[in-house]
Backbone as JSON, one array per atom type, in Angstrom:
{
  "sequence": "MPVVLDHENHIYTNTDTDEQYTSVTTFIGLFKKPFDSDFWSKQVARREKVSQQTILDKWKDVTKIACDRGTKIHLVMEDWIKDKKVEHEYKDLAESFTKKTSFIINNDSVINSEILLYNHDHKLAGTADMIVENKNFFHVLDFKTNKKFNYHSKYNEYYYPPIDHLSHCEHNTYGIQMSMYAYMHELISGKKCAGLKILYLNEFKGKRFWQEIPCNYMKDTVKSMFDYRLQKLNEIK",
  "N": [[-11.62, 18.5, 7.34], [-8.25, 18.31, 7.99], [-6.2, 17.62, 6.22], [-5.98, 17.23, 2.74], [-6.41, 15.42, -0.36], [-5.15, 15.78, -3.57], [-6.32, 14.14, -6.09], [-5.73, 13.83, -8.82], [-3.06, 14.69, -9.17], [-1.92, 13.41, -7.11], [-1.21, 14.6, -4.59], [-0.79, 15.49, -1.26], [-2.1, 17.88, 0.96], [-1.86, 20.14, 3.66], [-4.55, 21.81, 4.82], [-4.68, 23.96, 6.53], [-2.15, 25.11, 6.69], [-1.15, 25.08, 4.16], [0.97, 23.47, 3.5], [2.69, 20.93, 1.71], [2.39, 17.48, 2.14], [4.44, 14.59, 2.47], [3.83, 11.56, 0.75], [2.95, 8.34, 2.08], [3.78, 6.16, 0.52], [5.82, 7.31, -1.08], [7.57, 8.06, 0.95], [8.36, 5.57, 2.08], [9.7, 4.64, -0.13], [12.1, 6.03, -0.02], [13.75, 4.53, 1.5], [14.54, 2.44, 0.03], [16.56, 0.78, -2.41], [16.9, 2.33, -5.48], [15.39, 1.27, -8.58], [17.4, 0.55, -11.27], [16.65, 1.46, -14.16], [17.84, 2.16, -16.57], [20.27, 0.72, -16.69], [19.37, -1.99, -16.47], [17.55, -2.22, -18.57], [19.22, -2.0, -20.75], [20.69, -4.34, -20.44], [18.71, -6.32, -20.82], [17.85, -5.68, -23.4], [20.15, -6.21, -24.87], [20.32, -8.96, -24.48], [17.95, -9.86, -25.69], [18.3, -8.9, -28.16], [17.28, -6.48, -29.2], [16.32, -2.98, -29.44], [17.17, -0.66, -26.8], [15.16, 1.18, -26.25], [12.92, -0.17, -27.12], [12.59, -2.09, -25.13], [12.18, -0.43, -22.9], [9.79, 0.82, -23.66], [8.13, -1.4, -23.73], [8.14, -2.18, -21.03], [6.88, 0.07, -19.95], [4.32, -0.13, -21.09], [3.44, -2.54, -19.94], [3.43, -1.83, -17.24], [1.45, 0.17, -17.25], [-0.84, -1.29, -17.99], [-1.04, -3.01, -15.8], [-1.43, -1.13, -13.74], [-3.85, 0.05, -14.52], [-5.54, -2.15, -14.35], [-5.34, -2.72, -11.61], [-6.41, -0.34, -10.52], [-9.04, -0.47, -11.48], [-10.05, -2.78, -10.2], [-9.79, -2.04, -7.54], [-11.68, 0.02, -7.45], [-13.99, -1.43, -7.99], [-14.15, -3.05, -5.7], [-14.38, -1.07, -3.79], [-16.89, 0.0, -4.4], [-18.45, -2.22, -3.8], [-18.01, -2.55, -1.06], [-19.03, -0.12, -0.03], [-21.65, 0.18, -1.16], [-22.66, -2.32, -1.71], [-22.82, -3.1, -4.36], [-22.02, -4.65, -7.43], [-20.4, -5.43, -10.49], [-21.33, -8.05, -12.73], [-19.18, -9.61, -13.7], [-17.32, -9.39, -11.72], [-18.33, -10.55, -9.52], [-17.39, -12.84, -8.28], [-15.14, -11.95, -6.88], [-16.25, -10.23, -5.03], [-17.77, -12.03, -3.5], [-15.73, -13.66, -2.52], [-14.33, -11.81, -0.98], [-16.25, -11.21, 1.01], [-16.43, -13.67, 2.29], [-13.78, -14.05, 3.21], [-13.46, -12.0, 5.04], [-15.24, -12.32, 7.05], [-14.65, -12.95, 9.67], [-13.79, -10.62, 10.71], [-15.46, -8.46, 9.99], [-18.56, -7.48, 11.21], [-22.02, -6.96, 12.19], [-21.82, -4.75, 13.82], [-19.59, -3.43, 13.03], [-17.62, -0.7, 11.82], [-16.91, 0.35, 8.69], [-14.31, 1.79, 7.08], [-13.59, 2.97, 4.05], [-11.03, 3.65, 1.69], [-9.67, 5.56, 3.33], [-8.31, 8.59, 4.42], [-5.25, 9.23, 5.95], [-2.98, 10.79, 8.3], [-0.05, 12.51, 9.61], [0.86, 15.15, 11.46], [3.21, 15.98, 12.77], [5.28, 14.71, 11.43], [4.74, 15.32, 8.88], [3.45, 13.66, 6.99], [1.33, 11.65, 4.89], [-1.31, 9.44, 3.82], [-3.37, 7.01, 2.05], [-5.45, 4.58, 3.15], [-6.66, 1.43, 2.05], [-8.7, 0.11, 3.47], [-10.09, 0.34, 6.71], [-11.28, -1.38, 9.37], [-13.33, -0.9, 12.01], [-13.95, -1.99, 15.3], [-15.48, -1.56, 18.2], [-13.12, -0.84, 20.54], [-10.91, -1.33, 18.99], [-9.19, -1.97, 15.85], [-8.84, -3.21, 12.44], [-6.52, -3.27, 9.74], [-6.88, -3.46, 6.32], [-5.75, -4.36, 3.07], [-5.9, -4.21, -0.43], [-4.18, -6.01, -2.93], [-2.94, -6.33, -6.19], [-0.84, -6.97, -7.81], [1.37, -8.93, -9.94], [3.63, -10.32, -8.93], [4.73, -11.55, -5.76], [6.8, -11.48, -3.26], [8.49, -12.94, -0.44], [10.95, -12.46, 0.44], [14.04, -10.87, -0.58], [15.11, -11.53, -3.85], [17.56, -10.86, -4.68], [19.12, -10.51, -2.52], [18.88, -8.03, -1.25], [18.56, -5.27, 1.0], [16.65, -2.91, 2.99], [17.41, 0.6, 3.44], [19.19, 2.05, 6.3], [17.16, 3.33, 8.99], [16.16, 0.72, 8.88], [17.52, -1.49, 7.96], [17.66, -4.1, 8.63], [15.7, -5.5, 7.47], [14.59, -7.49, 4.76], [14.37, -6.48, 1.37], [11.41, -6.64, -0.08], [8.15, -7.49, -1.43], [6.36, -8.35, 0.61], [7.39, -7.23, 2.99], [7.47, -4.5, 2.3], [4.74, -3.87, 1.91], [3.84, -4.56, 4.41], [5.12, -2.66, 6.04], [3.94, -0.37, 4.99], [1.17, -0.72, 5.67], [1.49, -0.85, 8.42], [2.27, 1.75, 8.98], [-0.09, 3.09, 8.33], [-1.69, 1.98, 10.31], [-0.43, 2.89, 12.66], [-0.69, 5.68, 12.41], [-3.46, 5.85, 12.45], [-4.01, 4.89, 14.99], [-2.97, 7.0, 16.53], [-4.65, 9.05, 15.74], [-7.28, 8.12, 16.28], [-7.22, 6.94, 18.82], [-7.68, 4.32, 19.26], [-6.75, 0.78, 19.27], [-4.62, -1.18, 17.18], [-5.59, -4.26, 15.89], [-4.76, -6.03, 14.02], [-3.22, -6.74, 10.79], [-3.97, -7.24, 7.4], [-3.27, -8.45, 4.19], [-5.09, -8.59, 1.23], [-4.68, -10.49, -1.31], [-4.9, -10.66, -4.76], [-5.53, -13.62, -6.33], [-5.32, -16.57, -8.42], [-6.61, -19.71, -9.33], [-6.85, -22.54, -11.22], [-8.42, -21.17, -13.08], [-10.15, -19.76, -11.47], [-10.79, -16.84, -9.64], [-9.75, -15.35, -6.56], [-9.53, -13.85, -3.27], [-6.62, -13.98, -1.57], [-5.64, -14.45, 1.73], [-3.12, -12.76, 3.43], [-1.35, -12.48, 6.2], [0.2, -9.82, 8.07], [2.78, -8.69, 10.22], [2.33, -6.24, 12.76], [4.37, -3.73, 12.53], [5.25, -1.77, 14.54], [7.4, -0.67, 16.03], [9.3, -0.49, 14.01], [8.14, 1.39, 12.32], [8.12, 3.61, 14.04], [10.86, 4.07, 14.27], [11.47, 4.84, 11.68], [9.91, 7.13, 11.51], [11.17, 8.71, 13.46], [13.6, 9.06, 12.23], [12.76, 10.53, 10.05], [11.85, 12.87, 11.35], [14.22, 13.82, 12.4], [15.59, 14.51, 10.04], [13.9, 16.51, 9.08], [14.24, 18.43, 11.06], [16.9, 19.06, 10.64], [16.74, 20.49, 8.32], [15.54, 22.85, 9.06]],
  "CA": [[-10.46, 17.61, 7.17], [-7.03, 19.13, 7.96], [-5.36, 17.25, 5.09], [-6.76, 16.81, 1.58], [-5.64, 14.79, -1.43], [-5.39, 16.1, -4.97], [-6.26, 12.8, -6.69], [-5.13, 13.86, -10.16], [-1.61, 14.82, -9.04], [-1.56, 12.62, -5.93], [-0.51, 15.49, -3.67], [-1.47, 15.73, 0.0], [-1.86, 19.25, 1.43], [-2.44, 20.59, 4.91], [-5.4, 22.94, 4.43], [-4.47, 25.07, 7.45], [-0.83, 25.73, 6.48], [-0.81, 24.95, 2.73], [2.16, 22.64, 3.34], [2.52, 19.65, 1.05], [2.88, 16.36, 2.93], [5.0, 13.46, 1.72], [2.96, 10.39, 0.81], [3.53, 7.16, 2.73], [4.47, 5.38, -0.51], [7.06, 8.02, -1.42], [8.43, 8.0, 2.13], [8.94, 4.23, 2.15], [10.63, 4.52, -1.25], [13.39, 6.63, 0.34], [14.53, 3.53, 2.21], [14.76, 1.34, -0.9], [17.49, 1.0, -3.51], [16.13, 2.61, -6.7], [15.56, 0.36, -9.7], [18.21, 1.18, -12.32], [16.0, 1.07, -15.41], [18.78, 2.34, -17.69], [21.2, -0.41, -16.69], [18.71, -3.28, -16.71], [16.95, -2.23, -19.92], [20.32, -2.28, -21.68], [21.01, -5.76, -20.31], [17.64, -7.1, -21.45], [17.88, -5.39, -24.83], [21.3, -6.94, -25.42], [19.98, -10.38, -24.45], [16.87, -10.13, -26.64], [18.74, -8.37, -29.46], [16.39, -5.4, -29.63], [16.81, -1.7, -28.95], [16.85, -0.35, -25.4], [13.88, 1.87, -26.22], [11.88, -1.19, -27.25], [12.39, -2.68, -23.81], [11.59, 0.59, -22.04], [8.39, 0.98, -24.07], [7.43, -2.61, -23.3], [7.95, -2.08, -19.58], [5.9, 1.12, -19.72], [3.0, -0.68, -21.43], [3.1, -3.55, -18.93], [3.12, -1.1, -16.01], [0.17, 0.84, -17.42], [-1.88, -2.32, -17.97], [-1.15, -3.47, -14.42], [-2.0, -0.04, -12.95], [-5.26, 0.19, -14.9], [-6.23, -3.31, -13.79], [-5.41, -2.53, -10.17], [-7.34, 0.75, -10.25], [-10.39, -0.97, -11.74], [-10.45, -3.73, -9.16], [-9.96, -1.27, -6.31], [-12.96, 0.72, -7.56], [-15.03, -2.46, -7.87], [-14.26, -3.45, -4.3], [-14.87, 0.08, -3.04], [-18.34, 0.05, -4.63], [-19.07, -3.34, -3.08], [-17.94, -2.26, 0.38], [-19.88, 1.02, 0.32], [-23.05, 0.11, -1.6], [-23.02, -3.71, -2.02], [-23.08, -3.19, -5.78], [-20.88, -5.21, -8.13], [-20.64, -5.91, -11.84], [-21.42, -9.51, -12.74], [-17.88, -10.26, -13.94], [-16.51, -9.3, -10.51], [-19.1, -11.11, -8.43], [-16.56, -13.81, -7.58], [-14.26, -11.25, -5.96], [-17.1, -9.73, -3.94], [-18.11, -13.17, -2.66], [-14.5, -14.07, -1.85], [-14.06, -10.8, 0.04], [-17.21, -11.39, 2.11], [-16.05, -14.9, 3.0], [-12.48, -13.92, 3.87], [-13.48, -10.98, 6.08], [-16.36, -12.58, 7.96], [-14.16, -13.03, 11.04], [-13.47, -9.25, 11.13], [-16.59, -7.57, 9.79], [-19.86, -7.93, 11.72], [-23.07, -5.93, 12.12], [-21.43, -3.58, 14.61], [-18.35, -2.88, 12.49], [-17.62, 0.52, 11.01], [-15.95, 0.11, 7.6], [-13.79, 3.01, 6.47], [-12.97, 2.63, 2.77], [-10.23, 4.75, 1.13], [-9.59, 6.54, 4.41], [-7.1, 9.41, 4.39], [-4.58, 9.3, 7.24], [-1.91, 11.78, 8.26], [0.65, 12.81, 10.85], [1.34, 16.52, 11.3], [4.58, 16.13, 13.26], [6.22, 14.2, 10.44], [4.29, 15.84, 7.58], [3.22, 12.48, 6.16], [-0.09, 11.31, 4.69], [-1.54, 8.29, 2.94], [-4.75, 6.56, 1.95], [-5.59, 3.14, 3.39], [-7.78, 0.81, 1.34], [-9.82, -0.17, 4.37], [-9.91, 0.16, 8.14], [-12.51, -1.91, 9.97], [-13.33, -0.59, 13.44], [-14.83, -2.74, 16.19], [-15.35, -1.06, 19.57], [-11.89, -0.11, 20.86], [-9.79, -1.79, 18.17], [-9.44, -1.94, 14.41], [-7.98, -3.96, 11.54], [-6.17, -2.62, 8.48], [-6.91, -4.39, 5.19], [-5.23, -3.72, 1.86], [-5.99, -5.02, -1.64], [-3.0, -6.0, -3.79], [-3.26, -7.03, -7.44], [0.36, -7.16, -8.62], [1.61, -10.32, -10.32], [4.62, -11.0, -8.09], [4.64, -11.29, -4.32], [7.93, -12.18, -2.66], [8.64, -12.84, 1.0], [12.35, -12.07, 0.67], [14.66, -10.33, -1.79], [15.79, -12.5, -4.69], [18.92, -10.36, -4.92], [19.73, -10.3, -1.2], [18.89, -6.6, -0.98], [17.89, -4.84, 2.22], [16.31, -1.5, 3.03], [18.42, 1.48, 4.03], [18.99, 2.34, 7.73], [17.35, 2.46, 10.16], [15.43, -0.55, 8.76], [18.37, -2.33, 7.12], [17.55, -5.5, 9.06], [14.58, -6.09, 6.72], [14.81, -7.82, 3.35], [13.56, -5.65, 0.47], [10.48, -7.49, -0.81], [6.76, -7.03, -1.39], [5.72, -8.62, 1.91], [7.84, -6.25, 3.97], [7.06, -3.16, 1.87], [3.31, -3.72, 2.21], [3.7, -4.63, 5.87], [5.52, -1.34, 6.55], [2.9, 0.56, 4.55], [-0.02, -0.89, 6.51], [1.87, -0.51, 9.79], [2.22, 3.22, 9.06], [-1.51, 3.44, 8.4], [-2.19, 1.57, 11.63], [0.14, 3.77, 13.68], [-1.32, 6.99, 12.27], [-4.86, 5.74, 12.87], [-3.99, 4.79, 16.45], [-2.74, 8.34, 17.07], [-5.82, 9.88, 15.43], [-8.52, 7.6, 16.85], [-7.08, 6.48, 20.19], [-7.97, 2.89, 19.3], [-5.59, -0.08, 19.1], [-4.61, -2.04, 16.01], [-5.74, -5.68, 16.24], [-4.17, -6.88, 13.0], [-3.06, -6.27, 9.42], [-4.19, -8.32, 6.42], [-3.25, -8.18, 2.76], [-5.97, -9.42, 0.41], [-3.92, -10.58, -2.55], [-5.68, -11.26, -5.84], [-4.9, -14.84, -6.8], [-6.13, -17.35, -9.34], [-6.28, -21.14, -9.36], [-7.71, -23.29, -12.15], [-9.35, -20.24, -13.71], [-11.02, -19.1, -10.5], [-10.15, -15.76, -8.9], [-10.13, -15.24, -5.15], [-8.65, -13.04, -2.44], [-5.79, -14.78, -0.66], [-5.29, -13.73, 2.95], [-1.72, -12.77, 3.8], [-1.19, -11.67, 7.42], [1.45, -9.07, 8.25], [3.01, -8.23, 11.58], [2.25, -4.8, 12.99], [5.76, -3.33, 12.79], [5.13, -0.46, 15.18], [8.74, -0.16, 16.36], [9.95, -0.15, 12.75], [7.53, 2.65, 11.88], [8.6, 4.66, 14.93], [12.26, 4.37, 13.93], [11.42, 5.58, 10.41], [9.37, 8.46, 11.82], [12.22, 9.43, 14.17], [14.57, 9.42, 11.19], [12.11, 11.61, 9.29], [11.83, 14.08, 12.17], [15.6, 14.29, 12.47], [15.91, 15.15, 8.77], [13.12, 17.75, 9.01], [14.87, 19.39, 11.96], [18.15, 19.49, 10.03], [16.42, 21.45, 7.26], [15.13, 24.12, 9.67]],
  "C": [[-9.18, 18.46, 7.04], [-6.08, 18.81, 6.81], [-6.25, 16.75, 3.95], [-5.82, 16.23, 0.52], [-6.1, 15.3, -2.78], [-5.21, 14.79, -5.74], [-5.54, 12.8, -8.03], [-3.6, 13.89, -10.09], [-1.04, 14.04, -7.87], [-0.69, 13.44, -4.97], [-1.38, 15.71, -2.43], [-1.1, 17.13, 0.51], [-2.57, 19.51, 2.75], [-3.24, 21.86, 4.61], [-5.24, 24.15, 5.34], [-3.18, 25.84, 7.14], [-0.41, 25.78, 5.01], [0.48, 24.17, 2.49], [1.81, 21.35, 2.6], [3.15, 18.56, 1.92], [3.42, 15.27, 2.01], [4.08, 12.26, 1.86], [3.7, 9.23, 1.47], [4.33, 6.34, 1.73], [5.8, 6.0, -0.88], [8.06, 7.92, -0.28], [9.12, 6.64, 2.23], [9.97, 4.04, 1.04], [12.0, 5.1, -0.96], [14.31, 5.62, 1.01], [14.85, 2.32, 1.32], [15.78, 1.73, -1.97], [16.69, 1.21, -4.79], [16.41, 1.58, -7.79], [16.29, 1.1, -10.82], [17.66, 0.74, -13.68], [16.93, 1.19, -16.61], [19.71, 1.13, -17.81], [20.49, -1.7, -17.1], [18.04, -3.34, -18.08], [18.01, -2.5, -20.98], [20.68, -3.76, -21.65], [19.97, -6.63, -21.03], [17.63, -6.9, -22.96], [19.02, -6.15, -25.52], [20.98, -8.43, -25.51], [18.94, -10.74, -25.51], [17.15, -9.58, -28.03], [17.71, -7.39, -30.06], [16.95, -4.1, -29.07], [16.41, -1.5, -27.48], [15.49, 0.31, -25.3], [12.71, 0.9, -26.35], [11.55, -1.81, -25.91], [11.73, -1.68, -22.87], [10.11, 0.81, -22.36], [7.55, -0.22, -23.62], [7.15, -2.57, -21.81], [6.88, -1.05, -19.24], [4.48, 0.62, -19.98], [2.53, -1.68, -20.38], [2.68, -2.87, -17.62], [1.75, -0.44, -16.1], [-0.99, -0.15, -17.34], [-2.13, -2.79, -16.54], [-1.8, -2.4, -13.53], [-3.49, 0.12, -13.24], [-6.09, -0.95, -14.31], [-6.4, -3.14, -12.29], [-6.4, -1.46, -9.78], [-8.78, 0.29, -10.41], [-10.87, -1.87, -10.61], [-10.63, -3.02, -7.82], [-11.3, -0.54, -6.31], [-14.13, -0.25, -7.41], [-15.24, -2.82, -6.41], [-14.76, -2.29, -3.43], [-16.39, 0.21, -3.18], [-19.06, -1.04, -3.84], [-19.11, -3.07, -1.58], [-18.93, -1.18, 0.78], [-21.36, 0.79, 0.01], [-23.54, -1.3, -1.88], [-23.46, -3.87, -3.47], [-21.84, -3.72, -6.48], [-21.29, -5.66, -9.53], [-20.56, -7.43, -11.85], [-20.05, -10.18, -12.88], [-16.96, -10.21, -12.72], [-17.23, -9.87, -9.29], [-18.27, -12.1, -7.61], [-15.65, -13.14, -6.55], [-15.04, -10.69, -4.77], [-17.44, -10.86, -2.97], [-16.89, -13.65, -1.87], [-14.16, -13.11, -0.72], [-14.97, -11.0, 1.26], [-16.83, -12.6, 2.96], [-14.78, -14.7, 3.82], [-12.48, -12.89, 5.0], [-14.58, -11.19, 7.12], [-15.92, -12.62, 9.43], [-13.82, -11.64, 11.59], [-14.7, -8.36, 11.09], [-17.88, -8.2, 10.32], [-20.84, -6.76, 11.66], [-22.72, -4.65, 12.87], [-20.18, -2.88, 14.07], [-18.6, -1.58, 11.72], [-16.52, 0.34, 9.96], [-15.58, 1.45, 6.97], [-13.04, 2.63, 5.21], [-12.26, 3.86, 2.2], [-10.14, 5.89, 2.14], [-8.24, 7.26, 4.39], [-6.55, 9.55, 5.8], [-3.4, 10.25, 7.15], [-1.23, 11.88, 9.62], [1.31, 14.17, 10.66], [2.8, 16.68, 11.73], [5.6, 15.75, 12.2], [5.87, 14.61, 9.01], [4.17, 14.69, 6.56], [1.72, 12.23, 6.03], [-0.19, 10.13, 3.74], [-3.01, 7.92, 2.95], [-4.81, 5.05, 2.09], [-6.8, 2.6, 2.64], [-8.97, 0.61, 2.27], [-9.36, -0.29, 5.82], [-11.26, -0.23, 8.72], [-12.42, -1.71, 11.47], [-14.37, -1.42, 14.17], [-14.56, -2.31, 17.62], [-14.04, -0.3, 19.75], [-10.69, -0.55, 20.04], [-10.17, -1.75, 16.69], [-8.47, -2.86, 13.67], [-7.71, -3.12, 10.29], [-6.13, -3.68, 7.4], [-6.45, -3.65, 3.93], [-5.33, -4.68, 0.68], [-4.7, -4.88, -2.46], [-3.28, -6.86, -5.02], [-2.04, -7.28, -8.31], [0.65, -8.64, -8.86], [2.59, -11.03, -9.38], [4.45, -10.6, -6.63], [5.72, -12.14, -3.65], [8.01, -11.93, -1.16], [10.08, -12.54, 1.4], [12.94, -11.59, -0.65], [15.39, -11.42, -2.55], [17.26, -12.14, -4.9], [19.65, -10.01, -3.62], [19.88, -8.81, -0.88], [18.09, -6.29, 0.29], [17.56, -3.34, 2.13], [17.48, -0.7, 3.61], [18.15, 1.67, 5.52], [17.93, 3.42, 7.92], [16.61, 1.13, 10.08], [16.2, -1.54, 7.88], [18.42, -3.78, 7.59], [16.46, -6.23, 8.28], [14.95, -6.32, 5.26], [13.86, -6.99, 2.48], [12.69, -6.55, -0.41], [9.06, -6.94, -0.66], [6.12, -7.2, -0.01], [6.12, -7.58, 2.94], [7.41, -4.83, 3.59], [5.59, -2.91, 2.22], [3.06, -3.75, 3.71], [4.05, -3.29, 6.52], [4.44, -0.32, 6.22], [1.67, 0.48, 5.45], [0.27, -0.57, 7.97], [1.86, 1.0, 10.0], [0.78, 3.7, 9.14], [-2.06, 3.14, 9.79], [-1.7, 2.53, 12.71], [-0.51, 5.16, 13.62], [-2.76, 6.95, 12.75], [-4.96, 5.58, 14.38], [-3.87, 6.18, 17.07], [-3.97, 9.23, 16.87], [-7.05, 9.44, 16.22], [-8.44, 7.23, 18.32], [-7.37, 5.0, 20.36], [-6.69, 2.08, 19.01], [-5.74, -0.95, 17.85], [-4.64, -3.5, 16.43], [-5.13, -6.59, 15.18], [-4.12, -6.23, 11.63], [-3.22, -7.45, 8.48], [-4.07, -7.77, 5.0], [-4.26, -9.12, 2.11], [-5.37, -9.41, -0.99], [-4.73, -11.3, -3.62], [-4.93, -12.45, -6.44], [-5.85, -15.58, -7.73], [-5.65, -18.79, -9.34], [-7.32, -21.86, -10.2], [-8.82, -22.39, -12.72], [-10.28, -19.51, -12.76], [-10.24, -18.06, -9.71], [-10.64, -15.73, -7.45], [-9.12, -14.34, -4.44], [-7.92, -13.96, -1.46], [-5.41, -13.93, 0.55], [-3.81, -13.89, 3.25], [-1.55, -11.88, 5.04], [0.16, -10.97, 7.44], [1.57, -8.67, 9.72], [2.85, -6.71, 11.65], [3.64, -4.34, 13.44], [5.81, -1.91, 13.37], [6.49, 0.15, 15.49], [9.5, 0.26, 15.1], [9.45, 1.2, 12.24], [8.05, 3.81, 12.73], [10.03, 5.06, 14.59], [12.34, 5.16, 12.63], [10.91, 7.0, 10.63], [10.4, 9.32, 12.55], [13.29, 9.92, 13.18], [14.04, 10.59, 10.37], [12.15, 12.93, 10.07], [13.22, 14.68, 12.29], [15.98, 15.05, 11.21], [15.16, 16.47, 8.63], [13.75, 18.83, 9.89], [16.19, 19.92, 11.4], [17.92, 20.56, 8.97], [16.12, 22.83, 7.85], [16.34, 25.0, 10.0]]
}
């Protein structure tokens, strides 16, 4: 494997050159307006009449709980996909996954779970939750467990150029992420992407299930971002 991931520090490295590659998540973040935690924590603290540090600590705790929950569920689904083993309390999610992916996964499918993808020209790498290969095409699937999922920016915010035509929201961010995985896998495998699907953890009347959310394959958007990346890399040389 020409690129490896240091899981503890989340660092991708080219084993031939020892170069560190930028992660897909970090790369996409360069095109988003950073969240001003100092400004907003002061606003919330003033409104709730508590200290700013109290709000920052609260946000940190909430983030950790959400990350731990997401990591656990990802591991559960990875075990189910690879070994068909699942803890009883997560059996509902395994059954929902099987039902929702029956139109993609068949006896001839090759399921790649937690597959590491990369692009040497742009020095980028990432890990896709799942790529399902069928003959000459494949699907990219991604599990999402966050509480909010917006299809447009509530604050009328857009990404930075060259993708400033897109509203800054979860649907577009995840769509770009999966499109990058798809594009890199096309270049590596020679196969064509047949579709992208988010499996979003939802709940209704106390029952958990995976909600299917389709995303467009934004190949042209990814190419424009990659061209921008290459231009910046050339400027550094």
